[in-house]
N, CA, C and O of each residue as an XYZ file, in Angstrom:
720
protein
N       0.792     -1.202      0.066
C       0.021     -0.010      0.031
C       0.876      1.306      0.021
O       1.932      1.393      0.648
N       0.385      2.258     -0.686
C       1.156      3.488     -0.659
C       1.166      4.115      0.664
O       0.197      3.957      1.406
N       2.231      4.851      1.044
C       2.330      5.573      2.237
C       2.751      6.936      1.851
O       3.198      7.185      0.731
N       2.603      7.834      2.804
C       3.082      9.207      2.590
C       4.468      9.316      2.121
O       4.812     10.105      1.241
N       5.277      8.488      2.745
C       6.777      8.569      2.497
C       7.051      8.054      0.983
O       7.830      8.651      0.239
N       6.403      6.997      0.632
C       6.577      6.378     -0.738
C       6.020      7.389     -1.799
O       6.505      7.395     -2.930
N       5.100      8.166     -1.481
C       4.522      9.155     -2.442
C       5.179     10.594     -2.470
O       4.875     11.455     -3.296
N       6.105     10.747     -1.478
C       6.799     12.030     -1.432
C       5.873     13.139     -0.811
O       6.122     14.329     -1.003
N       4.887     12.754     -0.124
C       3.993     13.712      0.463
C       4.372     14.156      1.952
O       4.811     13.365      2.786
N       4.172     15.390      2.164
C       4.314     15.933      3.531
C       3.011     16.592      4.042
O       2.385     17.388      3.341
N       2.653     16.264      5.188
C       1.343     16.837      5.765
C       1.642     17.815      6.748
O       2.626     17.666      7.473
N       0.863     18.846      6.852
C       0.948     19.897      7.813
C      -0.385     20.674      7.942
O      -1.201     20.658      7.021
N      -0.586     21.315      9.026
C      -1.712     22.197      9.291
C      -1.547     23.470      8.301
O      -0.474     24.052      8.141
N      -2.766     23.822      7.655
C      -2.715     25.091      6.874
C      -2.553     26.258      7.796
O      -2.923     26.203      8.969
N      -1.998     27.312      7.261
C      -1.828     28.595      7.901
C      -2.503     29.744      7.172
O      -2.900     29.542      6.025
N      -2.659     30.880      7.716
C      -3.356     31.987      6.963
C      -2.617     32.303      5.618
O      -3.209     32.771      4.645
N      -1.299     32.017      5.636
C      -0.586     32.216      4.450
C      -0.934     31.337      3.315
O      -0.630     31.657      2.166
N      -1.572     30.221      3.597
C      -1.953     29.163      2.573
C      -3.316     29.430      1.945
O      -3.698     28.722      1.013
N      -4.031     30.382      2.399
C      -5.388     30.538      1.970
C      -5.530     30.661      0.498
O      -6.287     29.884     -0.084
N      -4.868     31.571     -0.159
C      -4.965     31.778     -1.626
C      -4.579     30.519     -2.424
O      -5.208     30.209     -3.437
N      -3.587     29.827     -1.983
C      -3.205     28.605     -2.768
C      -4.194     27.510     -2.446
O      -4.409     26.642     -3.292
N      -4.788     27.494     -1.321
C      -5.753     26.433     -1.122
C      -7.085     26.661     -1.838
O      -7.683     25.714     -2.350
N      -7.573     27.969     -1.878
C      -8.703     28.240     -2.587
C      -8.499     27.975     -4.091
O      -9.408     27.493     -4.767
N      -7.292     28.295     -4.610
C      -7.002     28.021     -6.040
C      -7.053     26.435     -6.321
O      -7.592     25.942     -7.312
N      -6.418     25.719     -5.309
C      -6.422     24.235     -5.462
C      -7.787     23.647     -5.490
O      -8.096     22.842     -6.368
N      -8.639     24.032     -4.535
C     -10.040     23.514     -4.376
C     -10.751     23.875     -5.616
O     -11.385     22.972     -6.160
N     -10.750     25.053     -6.154
C     -11.458     25.555     -7.277
C     -11.067     24.636     -8.417
O     -11.907     24.052     -9.101
N      -9.769     24.531     -8.594
C      -9.225     23.750     -9.784
C      -9.684     22.334     -9.776
O      -9.867     21.770    -10.855
N      -9.893     21.694     -8.618
C     -10.306     20.279     -8.508
C     -11.798     20.082     -8.826
O     -12.229     19.007     -9.245
N     -12.564     21.159     -8.612
C     -14.075     20.956     -8.809
C     -14.739     21.789     -9.723
O     -15.802     21.385    -10.196
N     -14.263     22.956    -10.072
C     -14.932     23.841    -10.901
C     -14.194     24.364    -12.193
O     -12.972     24.515    -12.194
N     -14.983     24.637    -13.297
C     -14.260     25.180    -14.442
C     -13.522     24.102    -15.270
O     -13.448     22.920    -14.934
N     -12.987     24.633    -16.385
C     -12.336     23.715    -17.355
C     -11.183     23.046    -16.735
O     -10.937     21.873    -17.013
N     -10.419     23.755    -15.866
C      -9.183     23.058    -15.237
C      -9.543     21.793    -14.443
O      -8.739     20.881    -14.247
N     -10.779     21.807    -14.012
C     -11.140     20.602    -13.129
C     -11.433     19.415    -14.092
O     -11.475     18.273    -13.634
N     -11.615     19.632    -15.279
C     -11.922     18.585    -16.174
C     -10.748     17.701    -16.584
O     -10.891     16.706    -17.294
N      -9.549     18.130    -16.084
C      -8.280     17.315    -16.247
C      -8.283     16.126    -15.247
O      -7.672     15.090    -15.508
N      -8.992     16.299    -14.081
C      -9.067     15.215    -13.184
C     -10.470     14.524    -13.249
O     -11.250     14.826    -14.151
N     -10.771     13.660    -12.361
C     -12.103     13.012    -12.395
C     -12.994     13.513    -11.327
O     -14.142     13.073    -11.291
N     -12.591     14.410    -10.424
C     -13.491     14.849     -9.343
C     -14.221     16.114     -9.712
O     -14.780     16.777     -8.838
N     -14.232     16.480    -11.022
C     -14.955     17.626    -11.460
C     -16.428     17.683    -11.122
O     -17.103     16.658    -11.220
N     -16.947     18.798    -10.739
C     -18.427     19.050    -10.593
C     -18.847     20.014    -11.619
O     -19.981     20.489    -11.558
N     -18.007     20.356    -12.588
C     -18.330     21.382    -13.525
C     -19.653     21.107    -14.322
O     -20.287     22.058    -14.779
N     -20.067     19.840    -14.488
C     -21.351     19.669    -15.215
C     -22.544     19.851    -14.395
O     -23.642     20.013    -14.928
N     -22.377     19.832    -13.004
C     -23.499     19.931    -12.169
C     -23.505     21.238    -11.355
O     -24.552     21.611    -10.827
N     -22.408     21.918    -11.241
C     -22.362     23.145    -10.532
C     -21.409     24.113    -11.236
O     -20.341     23.681    -11.668
N     -21.724     25.333    -11.366
C     -20.932     26.402    -11.728
C     -20.614     27.367    -10.726
O     -21.098     27.191     -9.607
N     -19.880     28.362    -10.936
C     -19.593     29.382     -9.849
C     -18.487     28.731     -8.950
O     -17.778     27.800     -9.331
N     -18.417     29.305     -7.747
C     -17.321     28.935     -6.878
C     -17.651     27.729     -5.986
O     -18.809     27.425     -5.696
N     -16.577     27.067     -5.572
C     -16.659     25.839     -4.706
C     -16.397     26.326     -3.219
O     -16.973     25.795     -2.269
N     -15.498     27.366     -3.073
C     -15.271     27.904     -1.870
C     -14.682     29.337     -1.990
O     -14.587     29.857     -3.102
N     -14.296     29.963     -0.894
C     -13.826     31.339     -0.999
C     -12.837     31.476      0.018
O     -12.793     30.607      0.889
N     -11.935     32.552      0.050
C     -10.946     32.701      1.131
C     -11.649     32.751      2.502
O     -11.083     32.219      3.457
N     -12.825     33.345      2.662
C     -13.343     33.441      3.986
C     -13.706     32.048      4.528
O     -13.492     31.752      5.703
N     -14.269     31.184      3.631
C     -14.598     29.814      4.032
C     -13.382     29.009      4.381
O     -13.415     28.235      5.338
N     -12.273     29.166      3.619
C     -11.068     28.419      3.896
C     -10.551     28.927      5.267
O     -10.251     28.137      6.161
N     -10.459     30.238      5.400
C      -9.848     30.809      6.666
C     -10.637     30.458      7.902
O     -10.078     30.246      8.978
N     -12.069     30.392      7.721
C     -12.859     29.863      8.846
C     -12.480     28.537      9.339
O     -12.488     28.314     10.550
N     -12.115     27.546      8.395
C     -11.747     26.235      8.766
C     -10.453     26.328      9.528
O     -10.308     25.762     10.611
N      -9.502     27.056      8.946
C      -8.164     27.229      9.542
C      -8.255     27.758     10.962
O      -7.542     27.252     11.829
N      -9.065     28.717     11.242
C      -9.221     29.391     12.561
C     -10.087     28.569     13.482
O      -9.934     28.728     14.693
N     -11.027     27.663     13.016
C     -11.872     26.976     13.946
C     -11.067     26.116     14.906
O     -10.184     25.348     14.525
N     -11.432     26.295     16.210
C     -10.622     25.433     17.261
C     -10.911     23.958     17.117
O     -10.041     23.157     17.458
N     -12.044     23.546     16.648
C     -12.285     22.144     16.382
C     -12.028     21.423     15.083
O     -12.396     20.275     14.834
N     -11.325     22.261     14.248
C     -11.053     21.851     12.911
C      -9.541     21.963     12.648
O      -8.800     22.669     13.332
N      -9.134     21.205     11.593
C      -7.841     21.549     11.038
C      -7.951     21.321      9.552
O      -8.637     20.403      9.102
N      -7.292     22.136      8.813
C      -7.186     22.061      7.352
C      -5.891     21.347      6.997
O      -4.885     22.055      6.942
N      -5.776     20.103      6.758
C      -4.628     19.299      6.469
C      -4.160     19.794      5.138
O      -4.928     19.702      4.181
N      -2.988     20.301      4.994
C      -2.239     20.730      3.735
C      -1.350     19.724      3.322
O      -0.536     19.322      4.153
N      -1.354     19.227      2.154
C      -0.400     18.213      1.553
C       0.549     18.854      0.533
O       0.152     19.567     -0.388
N       1.742     18.570      0.749
C       2.744     19.187     -0.149
C       3.537     17.963     -0.803
O       3.598     16.858     -0.264
N       4.103     18.262     -1.954
C       5.085     17.407     -2.607
C       6.091     18.354     -3.177
O       5.754     19.281     -3.915
N       7.290     18.123     -2.841
C       8.422     18.940     -3.374
C       8.204     20.420     -3.157
O       8.528     21.239     -4.017
N       7.605     20.789     -1.901
C       7.389     22.180     -1.541
C       6.102     22.799     -2.122
O       5.732     23.912     -1.746
N       5.409     22.077     -3.048
C       4.184     22.721     -3.618
C       2.963     22.080     -2.928
O       2.958     20.887     -2.623
N       1.931     22.908     -2.695
C       0.624     22.424     -2.210
C      -0.052     21.541     -3.295
O      -0.327     22.046     -4.383
N      -0.314     20.305     -3.047
C      -0.920     19.468     -4.002
C      -2.309     18.919     -3.599
O      -3.044     18.423     -4.453
N      -2.637     18.999     -2.422
C      -3.877     18.552     -1.851
C      -4.195     19.174     -0.501
O      -3.383     19.807      0.173
N      -5.444     18.933     -0.180
C      -5.918     19.329      1.218
C      -7.204     18.624      1.610
O      -7.894     18.057      0.762
N      -7.526     18.660      2.900
C      -8.756     18.139      3.376
C      -8.936     18.793      4.788
O      -8.011     19.133      5.527
N     -10.187     18.907      5.025
C     -10.719     19.430      6.356
C     -11.019     18.268      7.289
O     -11.659     17.308      6.858
N     -10.592     18.305      8.538
C     -11.085     17.473      9.532
C     -11.640     18.256     10.618
O     -11.016     19.230     11.039
N     -12.858     17.886     11.154
C     -13.530     18.620     12.180
C     -13.942     17.587     13.279
O     -14.587     16.578     12.992
N     -13.569     17.865     14.462
C     -13.854     17.049     15.603
C     -15.298     17.355     16.056
O     -15.606     18.493     16.413
N     -16.202     16.313     16.042
C     -17.607     16.452     16.400
C     -17.952     15.293     17.419
O     -18.706     14.368     17.117
N     -17.371     15.412     18.584
C     -17.700     14.456     19.602
C     -17.095     13.027     19.368
O     -15.872     12.890     19.341
N     -17.903     12.012     19.208
C     -17.417     10.746     18.865
C     -17.079     10.455     17.493
O     -16.597      9.361     17.197
N     -17.310     11.417     16.573
C     -16.852     11.228     15.172
C     -16.192     12.527     14.594
O     -16.311     13.626     15.135
N     -15.489     12.299     13.448
C     -14.923     13.410     12.804
C     -15.623     13.602     11.499
O     -16.163     12.658     10.923
N     -15.616     14.870     11.010
C     -16.192     15.176      9.723
C     -15.012     15.398      8.753
O     -14.017     16.043      9.086
N     -15.166     14.841      7.554
C     -14.066     14.985      6.540
C     -14.723     15.679      5.451
O     -15.785     15.278      4.974
N     -14.042     16.832      5.005
C     -14.512     17.672      3.923
C     -13.504     18.389      3.204
O     -12.318     18.172      3.456
N     -13.860     19.244      2.310
C     -12.942     20.237      1.558
C     -11.818     19.418      1.072
O     -10.675     19.850      1.218
N     -12.044     18.186      0.463
C     -10.955     17.347     -0.037
C     -10.697     17.674     -1.453
O     -11.600     17.645     -2.289
N      -9.400     18.005     -1.750
C      -9.032     18.307     -3.124
C      -7.610     17.859     -3.378
O      -6.695     18.070     -2.582
N      -7.478     17.238     -4.515
C      -6.144     16.808     -5.039
C      -6.018     17.555     -6.371
O      -6.979     17.678     -7.131
N      -4.855     18.026     -6.616
C      -4.657     18.744     -7.882
C      -5.040     17.861     -9.075
O      -4.610     16.712     -9.173
N      -5.876     18.431    -10.000
C      -6.348     17.601    -11.101
C      -5.246     16.929    -11.893
O      -5.437     15.831    -12.415
N      -4.114     17.564    -11.986
C      -2.933     16.991    -12.745
C      -2.369     15.697    -12.051
O      -1.696     14.881    -12.681
N      -2.666     15.557    -10.767
C      -2.101     14.437    -10.052
C      -3.189     13.454     -9.657
O      -2.882     12.450     -9.014
N      -4.394     13.682     -9.997
C      -5.486     12.669     -9.775
C      -5.207     11.351    -10.557
O      -4.653     11.372    -11.657
N      -5.592     10.256     -9.976
C      -5.428      9.022    -10.619
C      -4.038      8.281    -10.260
O      -3.800      7.150    -10.684
N      -3.187      8.963     -9.489
C      -1.904      8.431     -9.009
C      -1.988      7.677     -7.656
O      -0.979      7.138     -7.200
N      -3.217      7.631     -6.987
C      -3.294      7.038     -5.783
C      -3.017      7.909     -4.566
O      -2.948      7.422     -3.438
N      -2.855      9.242     -4.820
C      -2.535     10.124     -3.722
C      -3.849     10.272     -2.745
O      -3.747     10.402     -1.525
N      -4.914     10.239     -3.350
C      -6.281     10.375     -2.614
C      -6.381      9.288     -1.589
O      -6.832      9.542     -0.472
N      -6.005      8.166     -1.900
C      -6.139      6.987     -0.929
C      -5.196      7.276      0.228
O      -5.573      7.048      1.377
N      -3.969      7.776     -0.027
C      -2.904      7.922      0.990
C      -3.434      9.078      1.869
O      -3.349      8.976      3.093
N      -3.945     10.108      1.329
C      -4.363     11.287      2.077
C      -5.559     10.997      2.970
O      -5.644     11.409      4.127
N      -6.503     10.237      2.334
C      -7.702      9.835      3.158
C      -7.332      8.964      4.288
O      -7.864      9.161      5.381
N      -6.425      7.971      4.118
C      -5.909      7.173      5.169
C      -5.214      7.944      6.270
O      -5.413      7.623      7.442
N      -4.381      8.979      5.943
C      -3.648      9.826      6.918
C      -4.746     10.575      7.621
O      -4.682     10.636      8.849
N      -5.773     11.168      6.974
C      -6.745     11.859      7.667
C      -7.538     11.015      8.670
O      -7.874     11.514      9.744
N      -7.846      9.757      8.354
C      -8.506      8.820      9.150
C      -7.689      8.465     10.414
O      -8.201      8.322     11.524
N      -6.287      8.327     10.127
C      -5.428      7.991     11.161
C      -5.252      9.127     12.186
O      -5.148      8.921     13.395
N      -5.226     10.331     11.612
C      -5.150     11.509     12.589
C      -6.371     11.654     13.400
O      -6.302     11.837     14.615
N      -7.527     11.576     12.740
C      -8.782     11.661     13.525
C      -8.896     10.694     14.653
O      -9.296     11.047     15.762
N      -8.525      9.411     14.353
C      -8.599      8.379     15.234
C      -7.561      8.533     16.433
O      -7.873      8.347     17.609
N      -6.396      8.864     16.034
C      -5.290      8.889     17.064
C      -5.369     10.275     17.845
O      -5.143     10.257     19.055
N      -5.642     11.333     17.287
C      -5.548     12.639     17.989
C      -6.741     12.939     18.740
O      -6.684     13.617     19.765
N      -7.951     12.414     18.230
C      -9.209     12.775     18.850
C      -9.866     11.701     19.473
O     -10.747     11.919     20.305
N      -9.472     10.372     19.103
C     -10.090      9.236     19.672
C     -11.489      8.920     19.060
O     -12.228      8.141     19.663
N     -11.845      9.437     18.004
C     -13.131      9.210     17.280
C     -13.210      7.824     16.887
O     -12.221      7.117     16.693
N     -14.513      7.421     16.765
C     -14.807      6.015     16.334
C     -15.284      5.918     14.914
O     -15.280      4.852     14.297
N     -15.711      7.106     14.389
C     -16.156      7.089     12.959
C     -15.753      8.385     12.223
O     -15.528      9.426     12.840
N     -15.677      8.291     11.007
C     -15.503      9.410     10.040
C     -16.848      9.606      9.204
O     -17.371      8.677      8.588
N     -17.342     10.858      9.240
C     -18.439     11.140      8.509
C     -18.119     12.150      7.294
O     -17.178     12.937      7.393
N     -18.814     12.110      6.312
C     -18.695     13.043      5.174
C     -19.994     13.089      4.490
O     -20.830     12.190      4.581
N     -20.149     14.236      3.755
C     -21.400     14.338      2.863
C     -20.882     14.487      1.400
O     -19.885     15.153      1.119
N     -21.615     13.833      0.520
C     -21.225     13.882     -0.907
C     -22.467     14.173     -1.645
O     -23.531     13.711     -1.232
N     -22.416     14.893     -2.689
C     -23.562     15.127     -3.505
C     -23.923     13.814     -4.125
O     -23.122     13.124     -4.756
N     -25.284     13.483     -3.888
C     -25.794     12.149     -4.087
C     -25.739     11.732     -5.549
O     -25.736     10.533     -5.827
N     -25.695     12.664     -6.499
C     -25.534     12.282     -7.887
C     -24.116     11.977     -8.357
O     -23.871     11.671     -9.524
N     -23.247     12.068     -7.458
C     -21.783     11.834     -7.808
C     -21.553     10.272     -7.571
O     -20.857      9.884     -6.633
N     -22.081      9.519     -8.337
C     -22.067      8.109     -8.132
C     -20.553      7.576     -8.278
O     -20.201      6.642     -7.558
N     -19.681      8.132     -9.164
C     -18.353      7.609     -9.263
C     -17.555      7.994     -8.020
O     -16.709      7.211     -7.588
N     -17.788      9.168     -7.425
C     -17.107      9.526     -6.229
C     -17.548      8.730     -5.004
O     -16.744      8.319     -4.168
N     -18.878      8.530     -4.939
C     -19.421      7.697     -3.838
C     -18.852      6.221     -3.981
O     -18.583      5.563     -2.976
N     -18.694      5.769     -5.147
C     -18.068      4.403     -5.334
C     -16.691      4.332     -4.860
O     -16.256      3.340     -4.277
N     -15.988      5.396     -5.110
C     -14.515      5.536     -4.647
C     -14.475      5.409     -3.137
O     -13.669      4.675     -2.565
N     -15.373      6.151     -2.517
C     -15.324      6.074     -1.107
C     -15.825      4.813     -0.524
O     -15.305      4.373      0.501
N     -16.790      4.208     -1.102
C     -17.231      2.883     -0.755
C     -16.082      1.755     -0.875
O     -16.014      0.824     -0.072
N     -15.226      1.915     -1.903
C     -14.147      0.992     -1.921
C     -13.173      1.249     -0.900
O     -12.274      0.421     -0.759
N     -13.210      2.338     -0.114
C     -12.332      2.666      0.998
C     -13.038      2.409      2.349
O     -12.547      2.756      3.423
N     -14.184      1.797      2.226
C     -14.843      1.362      3.585
C     -15.980      2.284      4.053
O     -16.557      2.077      5.120
N     -16.271      3.239      3.292
C     -17.467      4.160      3.626
C     -18.666      3.463      3.209
O     -18.643      2.707      2.237
N     -19.807      3.693      3.949
C     -21.134      3.210      3.550
C     -22.130      4.244      3.401
O     -22.157      5.179      4.200
N     -22.966      4.156      2.430
C     -24.089      5.073      2.222
C     -25.084      4.854      3.345
O     -25.434      3.724      3.684
N     -25.544      6.001      3.930
C     -26.541      5.887      4.950
C     -27.958      6.217      4.486
O     -28.928      5.928      5.185
N     -28.071      6.814      3.324
C     -29.490      7.171      2.916
C     -29.909      8.451      3.475
O     -30.925      8.981      3.025
N     -29.212      9.028      4.443
C     -29.512     10.203      5.160
C     -29.126     11.282      4.179
O     -27.980     11.371      3.740
N     -30.188     12.169      3.816
C     -29.928     13.249      2.834
C     -30.180     14.640      3.604
O     -30.959     14.782      4.546
N     -29.418     15.586      3.058
C     -29.573     16.988      3.475
C     -29.648     17.807      2.196
O     -28.902     17.570      1.245
N     -30.583     18.802      2.186
C     -30.783     19.606      0.964
C     -29.543     20.357      0.536
O     -28.751     20.780      1.378
N     -29.368     20.525     -0.732
C     -28.345     21.338     -1.235
C     -28.819     22.824     -1.000
O     -30.023     23.079     -1.035
N     -27.916     23.770     -0.771
C     -28.262     25.082     -0.373
C     -28.524     25.907     -1.717
O     -27.704     26.748     -2.086
N     -29.613     25.660     -2.389
C     -30.029     26.278     -3.529
C     -30.213     27.845     -3.289
O     -30.842     28.242     -2.308
N     -29.696     28.647     -4.132
C     -29.882     30.073     -3.888
C     -28.723     30.725     -3.154
O     -28.646     31.950     -3.058
N     -27.819     29.897     -2.636
C     -26.685     30.409     -1.914
C     -25.447     30.223     -2.796
O     -24.832     29.158     -2.744
N     -25.040     31.257     -3.637
C     -24.038     31.056     -4.559
C     -22.609     30.861     -3.946
O     -21.661     30.579     -4.678
N     -22.484     30.998     -2.741
C     -21.230     30.611     -1.949
C     -20.939     29.090     -2.181
O     -19.780     28.684     -2.094
N     -21.910     28.295     -2.457
C     -21.733     26.913     -2.734
C     -21.875     26.397     -4.166
O     -21.920     25.197     -4.440
N     -21.948     27.450     -5.115
C     -22.074     27.152     -6.457
C     -23.416     27.470     -6.994
O     -24.368     27.736     -6.260
N     -23.482     27.437     -8.364
C     -24.721     27.631     -9.010
C     -25.096     26.265     -9.727
O     -24.484     25.832    -10.703
N     -26.169     25.645     -9.127
C     -26.536     24.394     -9.607
C     -27.042     24.428    -11.080
O     -27.673     25.386    -11.526
N     -26.720     23.302    -11.815
C     -27.118     23.218    -13.125
C     -28.287     22.155    -13.322
O     -28.739     21.831    -14.421
N     -28.677     21.697    -12.177
C     -29.779     20.681    -12.149
C     -30.533     20.871    -10.790
O     -30.038     21.444     -9.819
N     -31.756     20.339    -10.831
C     -32.594     20.613     -9.598
C     -32.715     19.420     -8.657
O     -33.573     19.432     -7.774
N     -31.927     18.444     -8.806
C     -32.007     17.246     -7.847
C     -30.855     17.057     -6.968
O     -30.613     15.946     -6.495
N     -30.104     18.118     -6.716
C     -28.930     17.994     -5.868
C     -29.300     17.905     -4.371
O     -30.166     18.618     -3.866
N     -28.615     17.021     -3.726
C     -28.736     16.882     -2.246
C     -27.463     16.177     -1.779
O     -26.718     15.588     -2.562
N     -27.263     16.262     -0.528
C     -25.992     15.681      0.075
C     -26.429     14.252      0.733
O     -27.472     14.120      1.373
N     -25.598     13.314      0.519
C     -25.796     12.072      1.370
C     -24.693     11.865      2.331
O     -23.520     12.014      1.992
N     -25.027     11.544      3.457
C     -24.055     11.189      4.494
C     -23.445      9.808      4.351
O     -24.164      8.810      4.295
N     -22.117      9.743      4.291
C     -21.344      8.501      4.237
C     -20.586      8.396      5.534
O     -20.119      9.386      6.096
N     -20.476      7.151      6.001
C     -19.893      6.881      7.371
C     -18.930      5.719      7.220
O     -19.173      4.780      6.462
N     -17.883      5.798      7.924
C     -16.835      4.711      8.037
C     -16.440      4.555      9.481
O     -16.045      5.552     10.086
N     -16.514      3.353     10.103
C     -15.962      3.088     11.410
C     -14.488      3.154     11.441
O     -13.873      2.619     10.518
N     -13.860      3.735     12.372
C     -12.459      3.883     12.551
C     -12.045      2.883     13.619
O     -12.140      3.202     14.804
N     -11.607      1.728     13.270
C     -11.264      0.642     14.247
C      -9.903      0.953     14.790
O      -9.384      0.208     15.621
């Protein structure tokens, strides 16, 4: 199995100085033509922004969260949010540079995030929400031990901070994985 060392990845907490690079990374992985280089694009279902500097900074500043920043050769190539929520952690804001998607980095980063949440916070589960029409992405998480719960929350239609929907059937599904 790939490890952080074998992939040349270095993990650290994001700082205020990382905000612009992280916003650019997240946007490039999900929105616009640049996102089509990778497979995580949401460009066909959402236009507009995925996040903004204020949203990224809020995660960095939150006492119960950390924004794990992943570097390779000194360049930011991925990130993910971890938020401590009692007996479980929430995983979100996951982005891998589209040019590096398909190399197995996502698996390594997800495993490191799970390890950190379990070891640092003692949580027993990882939770995340995924847009329910993203079957390919949900299948990727299922192969990593996450299960669909069928619990849905509405997409925030009308709030352009989350993007401009291109269809009217978007909702988030809760995925859960036990962290043994």
